[in-house]
N, C-alpha and C positions, 0 to 999 in steps of 0.2 A: 559606461557601456551597459546596455540592458542585458540582464541575465535571465535565462529561461528556467522556468519551473515546470517539472513534468510529474504527472501522477501515473503510476502503473497500478492497475487494479484488476480484479477478477476473482473468481471463486478460489478458495484455498486449494492449493495443489497445482495451479496452472503454470507456475514458474515465475511468479512476480519477483521473488527475492533473488533468484538466480539471474534473471535479466537485469534487475536493478544493480546488483553487484558488478555484473559485466559492464554495464554502461558507466558506472563510476570508475572502474579500473581503466576504461578506454578513453573516457572524455573528461574525467576529473570533476564532475559535479558532486556536490555533497549528496550522500545517499542516506535517507532516513527510512528505516523500517519501523512503522508506527508501533507494531507489537513489541519490538525490541525496546523502543523508547519507553513505553509504559512499564515494561519489566525492569529496565534500568532505574526508573524513578522509584519503583517499589524497593529495589535492592538498596538504593541510597537511603531511603527511609529506614529500612531495617538496620543498616549500619548506624545511622544517626540516632535512631530511637533508643538504641542500647546505651548511647553515651549522653544524649540530651533528652530528657523526658518531656520537655515542653513542646516538642514537635509532634503534631498529630497526623494520623493517616489522611485526614481530609486535606491537609496542605500538600502532601506529597503524592498520594495515590492517584493514578490516572484511571483506575478501575472503580466502578461503583457497585460491584457485587460479583457473584459467581453463579453461572448457570450449571446446576448439578446435572441436569438431563443431557446437556451437550458437552459437559465436562470442559468448560472454558470460562475464563473471566469475562466480565461485561465491561467494556470500555466506557469511560465517562467522556463522551465526545466533546463537550464544552471545555473540559480541562485539557484535552489533547490539543484543541485549537489554541487555547491560551499558551500552552507549552511551546508550540511550534511557530507562533505568530512572528516573532522577531527573525527567526531563520528564514521563513518564507518571504518576508519583506526584503531581506538582503538579496534574494534570488540565487539562481544557480543550484537549485535543489531538485533531486529526484526522490519522490515519496512513493513508498510501497505499502499498500494496505488493501484488504479485501472489501472494504466499504468505501464509498466516495461521496455520499450525499450530504455529509455533515461538514465537509471542508468548504470554506468560502470559495465561490467561483473565481474571485479575483486572484487567487493564489496560483492557478495553473494556466499555462499557455497551451499545453497539450495533455490529453488524457488518453492513455493506451489501455484498452481492455483486452486482456489475454483470454483466449478461448481454447478449450481442450476437449477432444472427443470423450464422451462419457465413459467408455470402457477403459480408456487410458487413465482418466481422472480417478475412476474407482480404484484401480490398482495402486495409484500413487497414494491415495488417502488411506487405503487399507494398510499399506506399508507403514504409514505413520501411526497406525494403531487406533484409528477413529472407531468409535462404537457404531453400532448399526444405525441409530438415530442420526448421529452426526454425519455418517456416510450418506444416508438417504437425503438429509436436508441439503447437503452440498451438491449432490448429483442433481437433485431437483432444481436447485438454484442455477446450475449450469444449463440444464435442459430448457428452462424457461427464460434464459438470458437475463436473469434478474440484475446482475451487475451492469450489463450493457444498458438495459433500460434505465437503471438508476443513474448511470453516467449521462445518458441522453437527456434525462429530465433535469439534471443538476448543472450541466455545462452547455455552452454553445455547441450546436451540432457540428460545426466545422473544426472544433478542437478535439472531438472524440473519434478515436480510431480503434478498430478491432484488429487483433493480430492472432494468427493460429499459434498454438504452443503445444504441439503433440510430440515432436521429435527433436533431437539435438541440433540438426541442421536448421530447423526453424528458429531456434534460439539465436544462432549466428545471423540469420536473415533479419530477424526482428531487431537485433542490436544494430546491424548495419543500416537498416531502414530508419530507425530512430536517430542514429548519428547523422545520416544525410539530412533528415528533416530538421534536426537541431542546427546543423551548419547553415541551411537555407534560412532558418528563422533568425539566427544571429546576424547574417549578412543583411537581411531585410530590415532589421531593427537597430542596426548599428552602422549607419552610412559613413 
């Protein structure tokens, strides 16, 4: 049976994690939040490094630095791809991350780009405690549709879909739309 892989992407704060977890709870695909995976690998390294001194951060860390100005770690995209390769090959995975151009195109059958009104997004990011630069960069990213453009350049046009993510009822609508789409895809690819 062919299993569907989905990418949920968009500017930080648009609701990717909330939607991804909702989909996983309703339809059962494996859910991967790339940021969480990278943090888990760091935590495993921290535990192991206190016991086994031979393990280096280069082996375990999925980050390759820290951006002081934006106050966030810098993901090592090649290591992330290596880390996820086997799970993606098995199929049945929903991935959540705000970037999408470094993932292999072959991984995903559908890419959903969540979009949020700038005033709503600003409040969400402000609540997270983002500094002014990080707030401005992310709002600008949303205004100029950076993640949508990135998705359109990285994946086949017919696999990329935009979904509004401004209010709670849209979360339910998006979840239901993706579940219907998934059901149709599974029927078409598993005669």
